[in-house]
N, C-alpha and C positions, 0 to 999 in steps of 0.2 A: 203736704200741708199738715201741720201738727194738730192733732186732735186730743192728745194725751190718753186716748183709749188703750194705746199699746203699752203704757207704762207698767201694766201688770204682767207683761210678758206674753200677751196673747195678740192674735191678729184675726181679722175677718176673712171670710171666703167670698168668692164671687156669688152673687145672687143671695147673699145673706146666710142665715142659719147660725148654728152654734159656732162661736169663735174657737180657734185652736191655738195651741201653744206655738210660740215662734220657733221652737226647736222641733216641731212636728215634722216628720219626713216629707209631708207635702210642702210645707214652707221651705224646707231645705231644697227640695227639687225646683220649685219655681224661683226661689232665690238664686239658685245656681244658673238657671236660664237667664235671669236678670244680669248676673255677672258676665255671661257670654255676650249678651247684647252690648254691655259696656266695653268689653274687650274688642268687639268688632268696631265699636266707635272709635277706639284708639287707632285701629287700622285705617279706618276711613279718614280720620283727621290727619294721619301721617301722609296720606295721598295728597291732601290739600297743602301740607307743608312742602312736599316735593314740587308741587306745581307752582307755589309761590316763590320757590327758589330759582325758578326758570327751567330751562331744558335739563333733562337728566344727564349726569356726567357721561361724556363720551358719546352722546347722541345729539340729535337735533330736536328732541322732544317728540319725535314721531312715534306712532304705535308700533308695537312688536310686529315684525314681518315686513316693515318698511325700513326707512333709514335708521340705523342704530339698533336694530333688533338683535336680541341675544342669538348667538350662533346656533343654528339648527332648529330654530323656531320658525313657525309660519304665521305668527300673529295671533290676534284674538280669535276665539271660536265664534262661529256665526251665531249671532243673537245672544252672546254672553257678555264678554268683557269689553266689547266695543273698542274704542280708541285708547288702548293701553290702560294706564292707571286711572284715567278719568272714568272709563267705562267700568273698571273694577269697583270704583267707589259707588257707582249706581247699583251694582249687583250686591255689594255688602249692605247697603241701605235696604234693599229688598229683603234680605235675610234677617236683618234686625227687626223689620216689621213683622215678618212671618214668625219670628220667635216670640213676639208679644202674643200671638195666637196660641203658641205652645204653652206659654206661661198662664194664659187665661184658662186653658183646659185643665192644667194641673191645679189651679187655684179655685176651681168651681166646687161648691158644695154638692156632694153626691146627690142630695135630694133634688137638685136642679139640673142634673145631667140632660134631662129631656129638653131643656131650653137652649142647649148648645147648638151653634150653627156652623157648618163646615166652612173653613176658610176665614171665619171671623173669630169664633171662640173655641173651635175644635179643629185639630190638625186633619187635613183632608188627603185623600188619595192623590188629588191633583198637585198638592204641595210636594208630596214625595216624588211624583213623576217629574215635576219641574226641576227638582234638584238633580235627579238622576240624568235627565237630558243634558243639563249643563255640565255635569260631571263628565259624561262621555265626550261631549263636544270639546271641552277644555282639555281633557287628556290628549285628545287627538291633535290639538293645535300647538302644544308646547313640547319641548324636549324633556322627557321624564327622567329623573335620576335612576341609576341602576343599583344604588346601594343606600345604606343609612345616611341621613343627612343631619347636620347640626343646625338648629334654628339660629337666626341672628344675622343673616347676610345683609338684609335691609331692614329699616324700621317697619315698613309695611308688612313684610313677610314675617318678621318676629311677632308683631301684634297678631297676625293671623294665626300663627302657631299657638300663641297664648289662648286665643279664642277657641282653637281646636281642642286643647287640653281641657278647657272648662266645659266645652260641649260634651266631651267624653264623660266628665264627672256628672253632668246633667243626665246623660244617658244612663249611667249606672244608678243614679237616684231614681229615675223613672222606672227602670227595670225592677227595683225593689218595690216601688209602688204597685207595679203591675202584678207582681207576685201576691200582693195583698188585696188585689181587686180594686185599686184606687186610681186607675187610669181609665177614663171614660171610653176613649176610642182606640181603634186598632192601629192607627197610623202614626201615633206620636213617637213611639220608640224607633220605628224604622226611619222616620224623618230625622231624628237627632243623629242616628247612625250614618245615614247618607250625607247629611250636611257636614258632619265632622270629616268624612272622607273628602268632600268637595273642598272644604276649607284648607286641608293640606295641599291639595292640587293648586288652589288659588294662591297659596303662599309661594309655590314654585312659579306660577304665572307672574306674581308681583316681582320676584327676583329677575326674571327674564325680561320684564318690561323695563327694567332699569339696567339692562345688559349685565346682569350679575348671574353667577352660577352658584347653585347650592353647595355649601361646604360639606364634603364627605366626612363621615365619622371615622375615627381611627379604629378600625376593626381589630388591630393588634392588641388593644387594650381590653378586649372582651375575653372571657374565659368560659369554659364548660361547653356542654353540648350545643347551646344556642350559637356560640361562636363558630363551632364546626359547621353547623347548618348554614350560617351566613356565608362563610367562605366557600361552601359548596354551592352557593346560589339558591339555597332553600331557606329563606328567613322565616321565622315563626309567623304563621298566618295572621295572628292578631297584633303584630307589631305595628304601631301607628306611623312609623317613618320609613317603611320599607317599600320600594317601588320597583317593579320589574320593567324591563324594556320591551316586554312582549305585548300581546294584545290586551284590550280591556278586560276580556274574560280571564286572562291569565293573571292580571293585576288584582282582580277581585278575589282570587284564591291566595295569592302570595304577596300582594302588594300592601299599600297603605290602608286598604279597606278592611273593615272588621264586620 
């Protein structure tokens, strides 16, 4: 709703207080979270488009792990993505809503930090634990790539990858704020980190729900020490699109997690 108050390049914080410049690092951080919410919306909308078009190509519209499942998969993780893409949409909506909590925490006037409530206006330990649980279960339910992958195999997975990169930017902005003592709680940065990890895995889940396989990157185009490490099976630990075929603990050290 237009108020014209922002015409001077300032914006208000949650619970009032002095207005800040729209290019303030806090506005940049919660604005980036807002971008991630929108990108996740694209992913959720693309799921609806697939459903409207009828059964997925080459399948009968069944959930992964049943008729038409991607080779090597076992279907949706218990309590996570449910019936294929339909369940994935519900999960994405959950994280969109949780990111509003993250945005509220970042947008709160420091003088009002004592008014924040876990799970409503402040990121909670339970939110982090929930993401981690779904991450572990989903990793165990799909066939994980064993090398770098190129985003774009399906509309849904591409939108999820876009959301992941925006989440990583939000995380970087939040880390900067934390250095300056401008993040109220201790769980916001871990939440963004784990959620970006999970979104990468959900992109693979989305591909396999449509009986598609992630496109491997052409390692031959890489140069330098990083390329040698990749060929040797030891990708840089902070690379966002590297996954190991080992255990979850191995992936946490050498895979898509950061």
